[in-house]
VMD Tcl script that draws the C-alpha trace (Angstrom):
set ca {
  {11.81 35.23 -18.94}
  {12.94 31.54 -18.84}
  {12.54 31.28 -15.45}
  {8.51 32.47 -15.67}
  {8.59 29.34 -16.96}
  {10.23 26.46 -15.35}
  {8.63 27.99 -12.93}
  {5.41 27.23 -14.65}
  {5.78 23.93 -15.55}
  {6.43 22.80 -11.79}
  {3.73 25.02 -10.45}
  {1.78 22.08 -13.13}
  {4.12 19.07 -12.56}
  {3.17 20.16 -8.68}
  {-0.57 20.08 -8.90}
  {-0.92 16.79 -11.15}
  {1.36 14.64 -9.24}
  {-0.82 11.98 -7.47}
  {-1.03 11.46 -3.67}
  {0.32 9.21 -1.98}
  {-1.56 7.29 -0.63}
  {-2.41 6.38 3.14}
  {-2.23 3.80 6.17}
  {-5.29 2.43 7.63}
  {-6.04 3.25 10.80}
  {-8.53 1.56 13.72}
  {-11.70 2.74 14.01}
  {-11.70 2.17 17.87}
  {-7.53 2.28 19.52}
  {-8.34 2.42 22.40}
  {-10.57 -0.47 22.94}
  {-6.89 -2.15 20.93}
  {-4.92 -0.76 24.16}
  {-7.24 -2.51 26.41}
  {-6.65 -5.73 25.00}
  {-3.60 -5.57 24.21}
  {-1.41 -2.35 26.10}
  {2.57 -3.03 24.04}
  {0.79 -3.21 20.38}
  {0.81 -1.05 17.89}
  {-3.20 0.00 17.62}
  {-2.35 3.62 16.19}
  {-2.66 1.52 12.67}
  {-2.06 -1.41 11.02}
  {1.89 -0.96 10.72}
  {3.64 -4.17 12.29}
  {3.28 -4.76 15.19}
  {-0.58 -4.36 15.08}
  {-2.97 -7.78 16.59}
  {-5.75 -7.45 14.55}
  {-3.48 -8.10 11.43}
  {-0.80 -10.55 11.40}
  {3.04 -9.69 9.69}
  {2.16 -11.65 6.71}
  {0.43 -8.86 4.60}
  {4.31 -6.80 5.40}
  {6.44 -9.91 4.11}
  {6.64 -8.88 0.22}
  {8.58 -5.80 0.34}
  {8.28 -2.38 -0.27}
  {5.02 -1.67 -1.58}
  {2.91 -4.63 0.72}
  {-0.55 -4.35 0.77}
  {0.20 -1.51 -1.86}
  {0.93 -3.76 -4.89}
  {-0.89 -5.06 -7.39}
  {-0.09 -7.75 -10.35}
  {-2.51 -9.63 -12.52}
  {-3.32 -13.10 -11.14}
  {-2.23 -16.27 -13.22}
  {-4.09 -18.04 -15.76}
  {-4.40 -21.65 -15.71}
  {-5.05 -23.01 -19.14}
  {-5.09 -26.67 -19.88}
  {-2.35 -27.87 -22.84}
  {-3.12 -30.38 -24.47}
  {-0.36 -32.02 -26.45}
  {-1.50 -34.62 -29.68}
  {1.42 -37.33 -30.03}
  {0.67 -38.51 -33.49}
}
mol new
graphics top color blue
foreach p $ca { graphics top sphere $p radius 0.5 }
foreach p [lrange $ca 0 end-1] q [lrange $ca 1 end] { graphics top cylinder $p $q radius 0.2 }
display resetview
């Protein structure tokens, strides 16, 4: 009985798990390989000539990380 409950819970957890985000691919890798023969022309990962390394310098979640934009507020100080 306990094994059935655990297996049902594991199956439910696997069904509700979110899929992983896939990396973008290049639409025409042949054209990229023609102009850049030693580059990574299969995806937009490191070594790709179409995107610079600046998008991969943020670490683990490079292109997929979300952050709230900074809110600029003007602070007025009243001196008495």
